[in-house]
C-alpha positions as CSV (number, residue, x, y, z in Angstrom):
1,M,5.5,56.1,-75.3
2,P,7.0,54.9,-72.1
3,I,6.7,57.0,-68.9
4,I,10.1,55.9,-67.8
5,K,12.9,56.3,-70.2
6,A,16.0,54.1,-70.5
7,R,18.9,55.1,-68.2
8,T,21.3,57.7,-69.3
9,R,23.6,58.1,-66.3
10,R,25.0,55.8,-63.6
11,I,24.7,56.5,-59.9
12,K,26.1,54.4,-57.0
13,I,23.8,51.4,-56.4
14,V,23.1,50.0,-52.9
15,R,21.1,46.8,-52.1
16,H,17.7,47.1,-50.5
17,V,15.5,44.0,-50.1
18,C,11.7,44.4,-50.0
19,H,8.6,42.4,-50.6
20,L,6.2,43.1,-53.4
21,Q,2.7,42.0,-54.0
22,E,2.8,39.5,-56.8
23,P,0.7,41.5,-59.3
24,H,3.0,44.5,-58.7
25,R,6.1,42.3,-59.2
26,D,4.7,41.0,-62.5
27,T,3.9,44.5,-63.7
28,L,7.4,45.7,-62.7
29,V,9.2,42.9,-64.6
30,L,7.0,43.4,-67.6
31,Y,7.5,47.2,-67.6
32,A,11.3,46.7,-67.3
33,R,11.2,44.3,-70.3
34,F,9.0,46.9,-72.2
35,I,11.6,49.7,-71.8
36,G,14.6,47.3,-72.2
37,D,16.1,47.8,-68.8
38,T,16.1,46.2,-65.3
39,A,13.4,46.1,-62.6
40,D,15.9,47.8,-60.3
41,Y,16.0,50.8,-62.7
42,V,12.3,51.0,-62.9
43,V,11.9,51.1,-59.1
44,N,14.5,53.8,-58.9
45,Q,12.8,55.9,-61.6
46,L,9.4,55.5,-59.9
47,I,10.9,56.8,-56.7
48,E,12.7,59.7,-58.5
49,T,9.6,60.7,-60.5
50,T,7.0,60.4,-57.7
51,I,8.2,60.3,-54.1
52,T,11.1,62.7,-54.4
53,R,8.8,65.3,-56.1
54,E,6.0,65.2,-53.6
55,R,5.9,68.7,-52.0
56,E,4.8,67.5,-48.5
57,F,7.6,64.9,-48.4
58,V,10.2,67.4,-49.7
59,A,9.3,69.8,-46.9
60,W,9.3,67.1,-44.3
61,R,12.7,65.8,-45.5
62,A,14.2,69.3,-45.4
63,A,13.0,69.6,-41.8
64,Q,14.5,66.2,-41.0
65,E,17.9,67.2,-42.5
66,S,18.0,70.5,-40.6
67,S,17.1,69.0,-37.2
68,P,19.9,67.8,-34.9
69,R,20.3,64.0,-34.9
70,T,21.1,61.9,-31.8
71,E,23.5,59.0,-31.8
72,S,20.7,56.4,-31.8
73,A,18.6,58.1,-34.5
74,S,18.4,56.4,-37.9
75,L,16.5,56.7,-41.1
76,Y,14.3,53.8,-40.0
77,S,13.5,54.8,-36.4
78,A,10.7,57.4,-37.1
79,G,7.9,54.8,-37.2
80,G,8.6,53.3,-33.7
81,D,6.3,50.4,-33.0
82,R,4.9,50.3,-36.5
83,D,8.4,49.7,-37.9
84,R,9.1,46.9,-35.4
85,A,5.8,45.3,-36.3
86,E,6.6,45.5,-40.1
87,K,10.0,44.1,-39.4
88,R,8.4,41.1,-37.6
89,D,6.1,40.7,-40.6
90,L,9.0,40.7,-43.0
91,D,11.0,38.3,-40.9
92,G,8.1,35.9,-41.1
93,D,7.0,36.0,-37.5
94,S,3.4,36.9,-38.3
95,T,3.1,36.7,-42.0
96,P,0.7,34.0,-43.2
97,G,1.5,31.9,-46.2
98,P,4.7,31.3,-48.1
99,S,7.4,33.9,-48.3
100,V,8.3,35.2,-51.7
101,P,11.9,36.3,-52.3
102,A,12.3,40.0,-53.3
103,T,15.0,39.3,-55.8
104,I,13.6,39.6,-59.3
105,A,15.4,38.2,-62.3
106,T,14.6,40.0,-65.5
């Protein structure tokens, strides 16, 4: 019995590009094929069934939403230097080896 069930409702979709480790990408594509849906749907369901239900994250997120935001604040600014380093890695500035596109055809 699949952990993730086929979709029953539609929600607005936005594009987000990310890099996956090759074994995770393969597992993602195969699982999507197993349940007869897309890799995008599987990723969204994994987020919905794990991250959004983590108690510590839920509490942290509530605190973030209730705190005043400045003009320069964004969802991606909390990590500071770490985020900038990750962005450099994703842009290819310091990542060794060939770049693998994040788009997955299922």
